[in-house]
C-alpha positions in Angstrom: 66.0 97.7 77.9 67.8 99.7 80.5 71.6 99.0 80.8 71.9 100.7 84.2 73.4 98.9 87.1 73.7 100.0 90.7 76.9 100.9 92.6 76.0 99.6 96.1 79.5 99.8 97.6 82.9 101.5 97.1 86.1 100.9 98.9 89.8 101.7 98.6 93.1 100.9 100.2 95.2 104.2 100.4 97.8 104.7 97.7 101.5 104.8 98.7 104.6 102.6 98.8 103.7 100.1 101.5 106.0 97.2 100.6 103.3 94.5 101.0 101.7 91.9 98.8 99.1 93.4 96.4 96.5 90.9 97.7 96.5 92.7 101.0 95.5 96.0 99.3 92.8 94.3 97.3 91.3 92.6 100.4 91.2 95.8 102.3 89.4 97.6 99.5 87.0 94.6 99.0 86.1 94.6 102.7 85.5 98.3 102.7 83.3 98.1 99.6 81.3 95.2 101.2 80.8 97.1 104.4 79.7 100.2 102.4 77.1 98.0 100.6 75.9 96.4 103.8 76.7 92.9 102.3 78.7 89.9 103.5 81.2 88.1 101.3 79.1 84.9 100.9 76.3 87.0 99.3 78.6 87.9 96.3 77.8 85.8 93.3 80.5 87.0 90.9 84.1 88.3 91.3 85.7 90.3 88.5 89.4 90.9 89.1 91.6 93.4 87.3 95.0 91.8 86.6 98.5 93.0 87.6 101.1 91.5 85.5 104.0 92.6 87.6 103.1 90.5 90.7 103.5 87.0 89.4 101.0 84.3 88.6 98.5 85.4 91.3 98.4 88.8 89.5 97.6 87.2 86.2 94.5 85.4 87.7 93.4 88.3 90.0 89.7 87.2 90.1 90.7 83.7 91.5 93.4 85.2 93.7 91.0 87.5 95.5 88.2 85.0 95.6 90.6 82.5 97.3 91.9 85.2 99.8 88.3 86.1 100.7 87.4 82.4 101.2 86.3 80.1 98.4 82.5 80.5 98.2 81.5 79.0 94.9 81.2 82.5 93.2 81.9 82.7 89.5 85.1 84.6 88.6 86.8 86.4 85.7 90.2 88.1 85.3 90.8 91.1 83.0 93.9 92.7 81.6 93.9 95.8 79.5 96.9 97.8 80.9 95.6 101.0 82.5 92.0 100.2 81.4 92.0 96.8 83.2 89.7 98.0 86.0 87.1 99.2 83.5 87.3 95.8 81.7 86.6 94.1 85.0 83.6 96.5 85.7 82.4 95.7 82.2 82.7 91.9 82.8 80.6 92.2 86.0 78.1 94.5 84.3 77.6 92.0 81.5 76.9 89.2 83.9 74.4 91.3 85.8 72.6 92.6 82.6 72.5 89.0 81.2 70.7 87.9 84.4 73.5 85.5 85.3 74.0 87.1 88.7 72.4 89.8 90.8 75.4 91.2 92.7 79.1 91.3 91.9 82.4 92.4 93.4 85.0 94.2 91.2 88.5 94.8 92.5 92.0 95.6 91.5 95.2 96.1 93.3 98.9 96.6 92.6 102.3 96.6 94.2 104.2 98.7 91.7 108.0 98.8 91.2 110.1 101.7 92.4 110.7 104.4 89.8 109.1 104.3 86.4 107.7 101.2 84.8 110.1 99.0 82.8 109.4 96.0 80.5 108.3 92.8 82.1 111.4 90.5 82.6 112.6 88.1 80.0 113.9 88.1 76.5 110.9 88.7 74.2 112.1 90.2 70.8 108.7 89.6 69.3 106.9 91.7 71.9 106.5 95.3 70.6 106.2 96.6 74.2 109.6 95.0 75.1 111.0 96.4 71.9 110.0 100.0 72.5 112.0 99.9 75.8 115.0 97.9 74.6 115.3 98.9 71.0 114.1 102.5 71.1 114.7 103.4 74.8 111.1 104.8 74.8 110.1 104.8 78.5 106.6 106.0 79.5 107.9 109.5 80.3 109.3 109.8 76.7 105.8 109.0 75.4 104.2 111.6 77.7 106.8 114.1 76.5 106.0 113.5 72.8 102.4 114.3 73.5 103.4 117.4 75.4 105.5 118.6 72.5 102.7 117.9 70.1 100.4 120.0 72.3 102.9 122.9 72.4 103.4 122.8 68.6 99.7 122.6 67.7 98.0 124.8 70.3 100.7 126.9 71.9 100.6 125.2 75.4 103.3 126.4 77.7 105.3 124.9 80.6 103.3 127.0 83.0 100.0 125.5 81.6 101.3 122.1 82.3 102.4 123.1 85.8 99.0 124.7 86.5 97.4 121.2 86.1 99.7 119.8 88.8 99.0 122.8 91.1 95.2 122.2 90.7 95.3 118.5 91.2 97.6 118.7 94.2 95.2 121.2 95.8 92.3 118.8 95.1 94.2 115.8 96.6 94.9 117.6 99.9 91.5 116.5 101.3 91.5 113.0 99.9 92.5 110.4 102.6 93.3 107.8 100.0 95.8 110.0 98.1 99.5 109.3 98.4 100.6 112.9 98.0 98.7 115.5 100.1 100.8 118.6 99.8 100.3 122.0 98.2 102.4 122.5 95.1 103.3 125.8 93.4 104.2 126.7 89.8 107.7 127.3 91.0 107.9 123.8 92.6 107.0 122.3 89.2 109.4 124.5 87.2 112.3 123.8 89.6 111.8 120.0 89.7 114.2 117.9 87.6 113.7 117.5 83.9 112.7 113.9 83.2 111.8 114.0 79.5 111.8 117.5 78.0 109.6 119.4 78.3 108.2 117.5 81.3 109.5 117.9 84.8 109.4 115.4 87.6 106.2 117.0 89.1 104.5 116.9 85.7 104.6 113.0 85.7 102.7 110.7 88.0 104.5 108.2 90.2 104.1 104.5 90.5 102.2 103.4 93.6 100.7 100.5 95.6 97.0 100.6 96.2 93.7 98.9 95.7 90.1 99.7 94.9 86.8 97.8 94.8 83.1 98.2 93.9 80.0 96.2 94.7 77.7 96.3 91.7 74.2 94.9 91.4 71.0 94.9 89.3 68.6 97.7 90.0 66.1 95.1 91.2 68.6 93.7 93.8 69.3 97.3 94.9 65.6 98.0 95.4 65.1 94.8 97.2 67.8 95.9 99.7 66.0 99.2 100.2 68.4 101.3 98.1 65.9 103.4 96.1 68.2 105.9 94.5 71.7 104.4 94.0 74.5 105.8 91.9 74.1 104.0 88.6 76.6 103.0 85.9 74.7 104.3 82.9 77.3 104.1 80.1 80.5 102.1 79.6 82.7 102.1 76.5 85.7 100.0 75.6 85.8 100.8 71.9 89.0 100.2 69.8 90.6 102.7 67.4 89.2 103.1 63.9 91.6 102.8 60.9 93.6 104.9 60.1 94.9 105.8 63.6 96.9 108.9 62.9 98.1 109.9 66.4 101.0 108.0 67.9 100.3 105.6 70.7 102.8 103.3 72.5 104.0 100.7 71.9 103.6 101.6 68.2 106.0 104.1 66.7 104.5 104.3 63.3 100.9 105.6 62.7 98.5 104.0 60.3 98.8 105.3 56.8 96.4 108.1 55.9 97.8 108.5 52.4 94.9 106.6 50.8 92.3 106.5 53.5 90.8 109.5 55.1 91.3 109.7 58.9 88.2 108.9 60.9 85.8 111.7 61.9 86.4 110.9 65.6 89.9 110.1 66.9 90.4 107.2 69.3 90.1 108.9 72.7 87.2 111.0 71.6 85.5 107.9 70.3 85.8 106.2 73.7 83.9 109.0 75.4 81.4 109.4 72.6 80.3 105.8 72.8 79.7 106.1 76.6 77.7 109.3 76.1 75.5 107.7 73.5 74.8 104.7 75.7 74.0 106.9 78.7 71.9 109.3 76.6 73.8 112.4 77.8 76.5 114.7 76.5 79.4 116.7 77.9 77.2 119.6 78.9 75.4 117.3 81.3 78.5 116.4 83.3 79.0 117.6 86.9 82.6 116.4 87.1 85.2 114.2 85.3 88.0 111.9 86.5 90.6 111.7 83.7 93.8 109.8 83.1 96.5 112.3 84.0 99.6 110.3 83.5 101.2 113.6 82.8 99.9 117.2 83.2 99.9 117.6 79.4 97.7 114.5 78.9 95.1 115.9 81.2 94.7 118.9 78.8 94.3 116.5 75.9 91.5 114.7 77.8 89.5 118.0 78.2 89.1 118.1 74.5 88.7 114.3 74.0 85.7 114.2 76.4 84.1 117.3 74.8 84.6 119.9 77.5 86.0 122.3 74.9 87.0 122.4 71.3 90.5 121.2 70.1 93.0 123.8 71.3 90.7 125.2 73.9 92.0 123.2 76.9 94.5 125.8 78.1 91.8 128.5 78.1 89.5 126.2 80.0 92.2 125.5 82.6 93.2 129.2 83.0 89.5 130.2 83.5 89.3 128.0 86.7 86.4 126.0 85.3 88.2 122.7 85.9 89.0 123.4 89.5 86.8 122.7 92.5 84.2 125.5 92.5 84.4 125.8 88.7 81.9 124.8 86.0 83.3 121.3 85.5 85.8 120.1 88.1 88.3 117.7 86.6 90.1 115.2 88.9 88.6 116.4 92.2 90.1 113.3 93.7 93.5 114.7 93.0 94.0 112.4 90.0 97.1 110.3 89.3 99.1 113.4 90.2 98.1 112.8 93.8 97.8 109.1 93.7 100.3 107.6 91.3 99.7 104.5 89.2 98.4 101.3 90.7 97.4 100.1 87.3 94.6 97.6 87.7 93.0 99.7 90.5 92.9 103.0 88.6 89.6 102.9 86.7 87.9 101.3 89.7 89.3 104.0 92.0 87.9 106.6 89.6 84.4 105.1 89.9 84.8 105.1 93.7 85.4 108.8 93.5 82.4 109.4 91.2 80.3 107.4 93.6 81.3 109.4 96.7 80.9 112.6 94.8 77.4 111.7 93.5 76.4 110.6 97.1 77.7 113.9 98.5 80.3 112.0 100.6 83.5 113.5 99.2 84.3 115.5 102.3 86.7 118.5 101.7 86.6 118.1 97.9 82.8 117.8 97.2 81.5 119.0 93.9 78.3 121.0 94.6 75.1 119.3 93.4 77.0 116.5 91.6 74.7 114.4 89.6 76.6 113.0 86.6 80.3 112.0 86.2 82.6 110.5 83.7 85.9 108.5 84.2 88.2 107.9 81.3 91.4 105.8 80.8 93.7 104.6 78.0 95.8 101.5 78.0 98.2 100.0 75.4 97.3 98.1 72.2 94.0 100.0 71.5 92.6 99.6 75.0 90.6 102.5 76.5 87.6 103.1 78.6 84.9 105.6 79.6 82.4 105.1 82.4 79.5 107.4 83.1 77.7 107.4 86.5 74.4 109.1 87.2 72.3 109.7 90.3 
């Protein structure tokens, strides 16, 4: 049985700091996706919302919030939270409904109105919450987490500050042509070097910002797409949300102790690599089949880790791959042609959905100014807290 579903529509609200309710961003993205699909809101049978926990109760029930804002229509709904993988969980919920035959066409959307500065714990006194504790007890902000990974990369593989800076330079150049990107400005190595140290070794320009924004997709069965005259749609061919395998020997927030490997051998495939591998297996392809990748560049150093996690090179080979120009537009396997989080910032529930929007436009040949030549297959990967992660493969 084929597990492919069609991407009929993609839409976004530009990223930035707009100072408005997150629902406005989601509605704008939803209406753009519906228009792209040539469908009206009453035709949607299922709404999958990606949750934003920082925007009150409406954010916790995003599916219902967006369905109400669009106009109650009787559509079924779901709401998903998986931190930075929330959008992928929402896509997965919609895909499951379609493949089960419970609906023919679904709307997936996520939006956020993020706080100024770096993320902090959600309000309240919650001493039993490990995410609260890592901020309050350890002072471990997200940039500290990114810096620990950067230090690990430097110690294990000899990465340099200029390697990290080169990732920002590349992604900033990609983002110049993206009308939805928040930052559309050329950046030099010197700009990164001279920006303020946030969490050594990372500078301000090594770390993505927090942003407002929204993204939406219209997904359908292949039969529905053909009935609407869409003969060769972009297809979601693989989607993975696997969890880690014991023992997990690489540090992940909010945990600050790894699983013990004293008596148990580490798994053959570490967590992030396992996320991608499961998606490849489902889609029936491998890394060599990719035309492009959208990866989760919370920091410049983390983008380098993802090169290896999704199989673009061997462990320790990311710096060489970057320096060769292969991951830039025009190279063998462009990474983050959208500009990535470096150009957008984090709008958490919209991120994975926005990545699939970019893959869709690339595979259709509609990514004006940043088009990957002859793009046929793409992957989008994310990681959230508490063992959440996702990989989505699209094919045309």
